[in-house]
C-alpha positions in Angstrom: 129.4 103.7 139.4 126.8 104.6 136.8 128.4 105.2 133.4 127.9 108.5 131.5 126.4 106.4 128.6 123.8 104.8 130.9 122.9 108.2 132.4 122.3 109.6 128.9 120.3 106.6 127.9 118.1 106.8 131.0 117.6 110.5 130.5 116.3 109.8 127.1 114.0 107.0 128.4 112.7 109.2 131.1 112.0 112.0 128.6 110.0 109.7 126.3 107.6 109.0 129.1 106.1 112.3 128.0 104.8 110.6 124.8 102.1 108.9 127.0 100.6 112.4 127.6 100.4 113.4 123.9 96.9 112.7 122.7 95.8 112.0 119.2 92.5 112.4 117.3 91.9 108.6 117.6 89.8 107.3 120.5 90.6 104.1 122.4 88.3 101.2 121.7 85.7 101.9 124.4 85.6 105.6 123.5 86.5 106.6 127.0 89.4 108.8 126.0 91.7 109.8 123.2 94.6 107.4 122.2 98.0 108.7 123.2 101.0 108.6 120.9 102.8 105.9 122.9 99.8 103.6 122.5 99.7 104.4 118.7 103.4 103.5 118.4 102.9 100.2 120.3 100.0 99.3 118.1 102.0 100.0 114.9 104.9 97.8 116.2 102.4 95.0 116.8 100.9 95.5 113.4 104.3 95.2 111.8 104.9 91.9 113.5 101.4 90.5 112.7 101.1 91.9 109.1 104.7 91.4 108.0 103.6 88.8 105.4 101.5 91.5 103.6 104.5 93.6 102.5 104.6 93.5 98.7 108.3 94.4 98.6 110.5 91.5 99.6 113.3 93.9 100.9 111.1 95.0 103.9 113.1 94.4 107.1 110.4 94.0 109.8 112.9 94.6 112.6 113.8 98.0 111.0 110.1 98.7 110.5 109.5 98.1 114.2 112.3 100.4 115.2 111.0 103.1 112.9 107.4 103.0 114.2 108.6 102.9 117.8 110.7 106.0 117.5 109.0 108.1 114.8 106.4 109.8 116.9 108.7 110.6 119.8 109.1 114.1 118.2 105.4 114.7 119.2 106.6 115.3 122.7 107.7 118.8 121.5 105.9 119.2 118.2 102.5 117.8 119.2 100.4 115.4 117.1 99.4 117.3 113.9 96.1 116.0 112.5 96.7 114.8 108.9 93.9 116.9 107.5 94.9 120.2 109.3 96.3 122.3 106.5 97.5 125.1 108.7 99.1 122.8 111.3 101.0 121.0 108.6 102.6 124.1 107.2 105.4 124.2 109.9 105.1 120.5 111.0 108.4 119.4 109.3 110.4 122.2 111.0 108.8 121.6 114.4 109.5 117.9 114.2 113.0 118.4 113.0 113.9 120.6 116.0 112.2 118.1 118.3 114.1 115.2 116.8 117.4 116.9 117.3 116.7 117.8 120.9 115.1 114.6 122.0 117.4 112.1 120.2 120.3 114.4 121.2 119.8 113.2 124.8 121.2 109.8 123.7 124.9 108.8 123.3 126.2 110.0 120.0 126.0 106.6 118.2 122.4 106.0 119.2 121.5 109.6 118.5 122.8 109.3 115.0 121.0 105.9 114.5 117.7 107.2 115.8 117.9 110.4 113.7 118.7 108.3 110.6 115.7 106.0 111.3 113.4 108.9 111.9 114.5 110.5 108.6 114.2 107.2 106.7 110.6 106.9 107.8 109.8 110.4 106.7 111.5 110.2 103.3 109.8 106.8 102.4 112.7 105.9 100.1 113.2 102.4 101.4 110.9 99.4 101.3 110.9 99.3 105.1 110.0 102.9 105.4 107.2 102.6 102.9 105.7 99.6 104.8 106.0 101.5 108.1 104.2 104.5 106.5 101.5 102.2 105.2 100.8 100.8 108.6 100.9 104.3 110.1 98.2 105.4 107.7 96.1 102.3 107.9 95.8 102.2 111.7 93.8 105.5 112.1 91.3 104.4 109.5 90.7 101.1 111.3 90.5 103.0 114.6 88.0 105.5 113.3 85.7 102.6 112.3 86.0 100.5 115.5 85.5 103.6 117.7 82.3 104.5 115.9 83.9 107.5 114.2 84.4 109.3 117.5 87.9 110.5 116.6 86.8 112.1 113.3 83.2 113.1 113.8 82.9 116.9 113.4 85.8 117.2 111.0 83.6 116.8 108.0 86.0 114.6 106.2 84.9 113.2 102.9 85.7 109.7 101.5 87.6 111.5 98.7 89.8 113.3 101.2 90.6 110.1 103.1 91.3 108.1 100.0 93.6 110.8 98.6 95.8 110.6 101.7 95.7 106.8 102.0 95.7 105.4 98.5 99.5 105.1 98.4 99.1 102.0 100.7 98.0 100.1 97.6 101.5 100.5 96.2 103.1 99.0 99.3 100.6 96.3 100.0 97.5 95.7 97.7 96.0 93.5 100.4 96.3 96.1 103.2 94.9 98.7 100.8 91.9 96.5 100.0 91.2 96.1 103.7 91.7 99.9 104.3 89.5 100.8 101.4 86.7 98.5 102.6 87.0 100.0 106.1 86.8 103.5 104.6 83.6 102.5 102.8 82.1 100.9 105.9 82.8 104.2 107.8 81.2 106.1 105.0 78.1 103.9 105.2 78.0 104.4 109.0 78.0 108.2 108.4 81.4 108.9 109.9 82.4 110.9 106.8 80.6 113.8 105.2 78.9 113.6 101.8 81.1 114.3 98.8 
């Protein structure tokens, strides 16, 4: 007989299939379509594994970072993906995502619900070394994506280098090497014309 716990876990896992249908600004490498949020989460988890040595803070727990980046965007099933530079969309983003977190993680058994909610909040609050590293990766990935996809995900938004740097510069506090790479990528995108003139 299938346990109640397993039924709850499977209901959650079936629900999160919906993340594959939430599309982001970013394009996939061949520019054939927008990246979905599940792909973004997978890419961040792989980045955490590969780039773990770049964390400046020794307290970073890469297993915890992986957990955070795998679950953090699940709320987009209900709340949608809010473009970082969308001032109006960001006004109620926190509330939309909080309600989504409570509903979606609420499908899990209580112990897992509480753990996932805690990880989700930890990522947002950026008060731990692991959360800061997770946030740095989450902010680096789109910059790299915009460059390798020939700016397809950001053309038309008229973003300036100054706007992008203002949102991403905190990466330097978490990992100087990752910020150096990110900043060079921003500059390459600017030279390629993917950002508007200042």
